[in-house]
C-alpha positions in Angstrom: 156.7 126.9 86.4 159.3 124.2 87.2 159.2 122.5 90.6 161.6 124.1 93.2 163.2 122.7 96.3 164.3 125.3 98.8 164.6 125.9 102.6 161.7 127.3 104.6 162.6 129.1 107.8 160.4 129.6 110.8 160.6 132.5 113.2 158.9 133.6 116.4 157.5 137.0 115.7 160.5 138.5 113.8 160.1 137.0 110.3 159.8 140.4 108.7 163.0 141.6 110.3 164.9 138.3 109.4 163.7 138.2 105.8 164.5 141.8 105.3 168.0 141.1 106.7 168.4 138.2 104.2 167.3 140.5 101.4 170.0 143.0 102.4 172.6 140.2 102.4 171.6 138.4 99.2 169.8 141.1 97.2 166.7 140.2 95.2 163.0 140.7 95.6 161.2 140.1 98.9 157.4 139.5 99.1 155.7 139.3 102.4 152.1 138.2 103.3 150.6 138.6 106.8 148.3 136.4 108.8 145.8 139.3 108.8 145.6 139.4 105.0 144.3 135.8 104.9 142.4 135.9 108.3 144.7 133.0 109.4 145.0 134.0 113.0 142.3 135.0 115.5 144.7 137.0 117.6 144.6 140.6 116.4 148.0 141.2 118.0 149.5 138.7 115.5 147.7 140.0 112.4 150.9 141.7 111.1 153.1 138.6 111.6 154.3 137.0 108.5 152.3 134.0 107.2 154.6 133.6 104.2 157.7 135.4 102.9 159.7 134.7 99.8 163.1 136.1 98.7 164.1 135.4 95.1 167.4 136.7 93.8 168.5 137.3 90.2 171.0 134.5 90.6 168.1 132.0 91.3 168.4 131.7 95.0 165.1 131.2 96.8 164.5 131.5 100.6 161.1 131.3 102.2 160.1 132.1 105.8 157.3 132.8 108.2 156.3 133.4 111.8 154.9 130.4 113.6 151.3 130.8 114.6 150.5 131.2 118.3 150.3 127.8 119.9 152.6 126.1 117.4 155.8 124.6 118.7 158.9 126.7 118.0 162.4 125.3 118.9 165.3 127.3 117.8 167.7 125.2 115.8 165.0 123.0 114.4 163.0 125.8 113.0 163.2 125.0 109.3 161.4 122.9 106.6 162.1 121.9 103.1 159.6 123.4 100.6 158.6 121.7 97.3 156.6 124.1 95.1 155.5 124.3 91.5 152.5 123.8 89.2 152.9 120.2 88.1 150.1 118.6 90.1 150.9 115.0 89.4 154.6 115.4 90.0 154.1 117.2 93.4 151.3 114.8 94.5 153.7 112.0 93.7 156.4 113.5 95.9 153.8 114.1 98.6 152.6 110.5 98.5 156.1 109.2 98.7 157.1 111.4 101.6 153.8 110.6 103.4 154.7 106.9 103.8 155.4 106.5 107.5 155.1 110.3 108.0 153.1 112.4 110.5 150.7 114.6 108.5 150.7 118.1 110.0 148.3 119.6 107.4 146.7 117.4 104.7 147.3 118.3 101.1 144.2 120.4 100.4 143.0 123.7 98.9 144.5 126.7 100.7 143.0 130.2 101.2 145.5 131.6 98.7 144.1 129.4 95.9 146.8 126.7 95.8 146.9 123.2 97.2 149.1 123.0 100.3 150.2 120.4 102.8 152.7 119.9 105.6 154.2 116.7 107.0 157.1 115.4 109.0 158.6 112.4 107.2 159.7 109.2 108.9 163.2 110.6 109.5 161.9 113.8 111.3 162.3 116.2 108.3 159.6 118.8 107.9 158.2 119.2 104.4 155.9 121.8 102.8 154.3 121.0 99.5 152.5 123.8 97.5 150.9 123.1 94.1 150.0 126.3 92.3 146.3 126.6 91.4 145.3 126.8 87.8 146.0 130.4 86.7 147.0 131.4 90.3 149.5 134.1 90.8 152.0 132.4 93.0 154.4 135.3 93.4 154.9 135.2 97.1 152.5 132.4 98.1 154.5 129.3 97.2 155.3 127.5 100.2 
């Protein structure tokens, strides 16, 4: 799979609604995974919130989104990141290393519950980045992010 660069939107409890709206606007296939599916949130009231959503259109558009976890900062208007995802480990680690210079590491680039390697950082210019390296043989349909 080639490396992709795409927007990643954050929502406060309404990611399912928003991502469904974008699917209705742009068409394509929408996949959604909840926090509960991956035991990523201890609050049962948030188990159905979206941990990762991905919309891919037949024209090649890709839009990802998720609900922020309880306790994480959410500021409307700055609620987006740029996502780099693919299966070329050395390429994506190189991007990570470059972006990490002078950055604030939010989540280190480590093995994730869905079988990929994932990390989050805010670069020296204040831009939020997500890097996801597909695991060997991993099915990344819906868990790139």
